[in-house]
C-alpha positions, 0 to 999 in steps of 0.5 A: 742121237745117244740114248741116256734114258729119263731123269733130272739134269742141271745145265751149267752155262755162262752168260758173257755179258748183261742181258735184258731177256724177254722170256714168255709170260715172265715178260723181260728179266735182267740177268748179269753176266756170269755162271748160271745153272738151270735145273730141269727134268725129262720124262717124255718121249726121247728123255734126257738126250732129246730134251738137252739137245733141244736146249743146246740148239741156238735156233729152236722153237722157244718152249721152255724158259731156258730156251730163251736163255740158251738161244741168245748169242751171249750164252754158252753151255759149258756142262750138263749133269745128269741123274738118271731115273730120278726126278730131282729138279725140285729137290736140287733147286730147293737145296740151292735156294738155301745155299749162299753160293746161288742167287735164285732168279724168281719164277724162271722155269718153275711155272709148274712148281709151286714149292721151288720158286725158281729152277735157274740160279746165278752161281757165285763162281770165278770159273767153270770149274768152280761153278761145276764143283758147287753144283755137284756139291748140291747133288751130294748134299741131297743124297745123290751118289751117282751123276753123270757130267757131259760136255755139250758136244756129247749131244750134238751126235 
C-alpha cells in the first residue's frame, strides 16, 4: 500500500438512487440520489492510505458511519481530497455548514464532534467536476494552500 502520511480527507461520492440506509446508532436515514462529500481524518497506524482504502472496500467490517454508505451497491466513490499533516475535518465541515451549496446530513460521522453536527453533506451539483470544484473551494476558503486529489484506483495498490 502506498504511504501518504496522516491528515484529513474528503471523499466525494455519488449515490445513484434514493436510499434508506441503516447506519449504526443513527438507525435508518434517508439519502436522496446525488453527489455527497464526507470529511474525515486519519492519525492512527497506517494513516490516510489505510483509512481511505478501508472506506473504499465494498466488503468490510462496518466501523465508521461512512462505511455503511460506501459499502452499498448504489454508492460510487469518485475522488478523494487529502490534506496532509493537518486535522481539518471539523473546519471543513463547519465551513460547509455555512455554504448553500452543501446540505448537512444530521449527526452523520460526527459522534465525537460536538461542534460540527455532521461530516456528511449532499452537494448541490450536477456533475462530478462541479462537486469537486465546490469542495476544493471550501478548502481554499479556510486557508488551505496545498491539497492532493486522488482517484479511488490510487488506493487499490
